N, C-alpha and C positions, 0 to 999 in steps of 0.2 A: 644740238637742241635737246632739251630734257624730254623724257617720255611723258605722256599725258598723266599717268598715275602719279608721277613726281610733282607735276604742276598742281594736280588736285590736292595732294598732301600739303604742299606749301600754302595753297590758298586756304585750306581748312585751318591750318595752324594760325595763319595771319588773322582769319576771322575770329577764331577763339580768343586770340590775344586782344583784338580790338573790343569785342563784346564783353570780355571778362575784366579788362583793366581800364578801358577808356570810357565806354558808354555808361552813363549814370543809371541807377535802377529806376524802375517805373515809380511815379509819384504815388500811385494807389496800391499796387500789388507788391512793390518792393523787389527784392532780388529774385523771387519766384518767377517773375516775368521773363527772366533770362532764358527760360525753357523755350520761349518763342523763337530763339535763334536756331533751334534744332527742329521744333515742331512745324513751323511754317515752311521752311525749305523742304522738309520731308514731304509735306502735303503737296507742295509745288512739284517736286520730282515725281510723285505719283501721277499727277495730271500729265506731266511732260512724257513720262515713260509710256503711259497707256495711250496718249495721243500719238506717239511714234508707232506703237503697235497698230493703231488704226490705220495710219498712213501706209505702213509697210504691208499690212494685210490687203489694202486696196491695190497696192502696186503688185503684190503677188498674184492676185486674181486676174489682173490685167496682163501681166507678162509671163506668169508661170515660172518666174525665176526664183529658185530656191534660196538665193541670197536674201531676198526680201523676207522670206519666211523665217530665216534664221534671225534677222534683225527684229522681226516682230516678237519671236519667242524670247530672245535675249532681253529686249526692252521690258516685256511683261514680267520676267523674273525680277528685274531690278525694281520695277514698279511695285510688286508685291512686297518686297523687302521694305521699301520706304513707306508704303501704306501701313504696314505693321508698326514701323517706327513712329509714324504720325499718331497712330492709335495709342501706342504705349506712352509717348510723351504727353499726349492730350490727357490721358488718365492721371499722369503725375502732376500736370498743371491743374486739372480739375479738382483734385482732392483738397488742396488748400484754398482754392477760390470758390468752389461750389459746395465743398463739404462732403462730396461723395466721389468715389473712383469712377463710377459709371452711372449714367442716367439715360433713359430712353428718349433722348433728344433726336430730332430728325437728322441733324448733321452726323451725329455719332452712329446712329443706326444705319444710315445710308452708306457711310464710309466703311463700316464693318461688312455690309452686304457687298460692296464693291471688292473688298479684300477677298471674300470667299468666292465671288464670281470669277476673279482672275486666278485664284487657286484652282478652280474647276477648269479654266482655260489651260493651265499648265498640266493638269492631269489628263486632259483630252489629248495633248500633244504626246503623251506617253502611251497612248492606247495602240499605237501602230509604229512599226519600224520603217514602213514605206514612206519616204519623204514626200512623194507626190500626194498620197492620200492625206498625210498629216498636214501638209500645206493648205490643201483645199478646205478641210474641216476647220482647221485653226483660224484661217482667214475669215470665214463666215462668222465664227464665234467672236473673233476679235473685233469685227465691225459692229456686231450687235451689242457687245459688252461696253463699247465706248459711249453708248447712249447714256450711260450712268453719269459720266463726268460732269456735264452741265447741271444735271439734277443735284448731284452732291454739292457742287460749288454754290449754287443759288438756293439751296434748301433753306439757308438762314434768312433769305429774303422772301421766299414764297410762303413759308410757314412760320408761325410764332415759335421761336427757338430760344433755348437757354444759351446756346453758343452765340458768341458775339458776331455781328455782321461782318462782311469782308472789309478789311482795312485798306488794302491797296487795289485789288482788282474789283473796283466798284465804280458806279457813276459818280462823277465829281472828283475832288481832290482826295488823296489819301488822308485818313484820319489818324495820324501818328506824328509825333514830334520829329523834326528833321534829324537829330543825332541818332535816334532809335531807328528811323527809316534808313539812314545810311548804313548802320550796322546790319540791319536786316537784309538789305540789298546785297551787301558783301557776303553774307551767309548764303543767300540764294545763289549768287554767282559761284561761290566755292563748291556748293553741292552740285551745281549744274556741270562744272568741269569734272567733278568726280563721276557724275553719271556718264559723261562722254567717255571717260577712261574705262569705266566698267563695261560699257556697252561694246567698245572696240575689243576688249579682251574676251568678252563672252561670245561675241560673234565669231572670233577666231577659233575658240574652243568648239563652238557648234559646227563649224566647217570641218574640223578634225574629227568630230564624232560622226558626222554624216559620211565622211570618207572611210572611216573604219567600218561602219555598218555596210557600206557598199562592198568593201573588200571581203568582209565575212560572208556576204551573200554569194559572191562570185566563187569563193573557195568551198562553200558547202556543197556536198554531193547532191545531185538531183535525185528526187524520190524515184526509186526503182532502178537506179543505176547499178546497184549491187546484184540485181537479178540477171543471170546469164542464161541465155537460151540454150537448147540442146545442140550439142556440137555433132556434126556428121562424122560417122565412123569411117575410118579408112577402109579401103578395099581389102577383103579377106579377113576382116575382124569378126 
């Protein structure tokens, strides 16, 4: 059986082939609309990754199992990468459609805020080498940070927004032509498999990092161990 990373690569290549050669361009936006096949899956992966961080954080607080903490941290790292990709592709898409690279739209601002909040989460994880303290602090932060996810997603519904409303995750039927919807779902599936592959590898690396830190702490000399008390002199000295 192929490794997950190979399956992810094959799925991504197939998606690129389908979206690039088979699916017709959008009737209004033309070929620039093809950015959607990277932008939307990237946003979906951000939600998925931060949702996994939430679940893993709750599981860690309940069980105190460091494996859940590693999963939470690994998923947050991947989520930050794909949030950044969603912001970048959104700017590339917005320039020809809106005429500007950036506007202070509710969806854009809240997504950028989510990006920086999870950067702060990752920074918090680096403030201590003690895995127990790190796990407790990070779990609380990860749970609170997840409150942003529904706010970001439904911001285009709750407030007047330049950004278009949800196309798929919305009440009622998806507002997209079937061929484009099929290509988009393929892209989402390929990105999801890539996420699973990255998560597995990053969790393995996090376990190795924790094992190394534990070994280093054991081998480090205890404070004061070099101080030798006065030795009794032998008789007749």
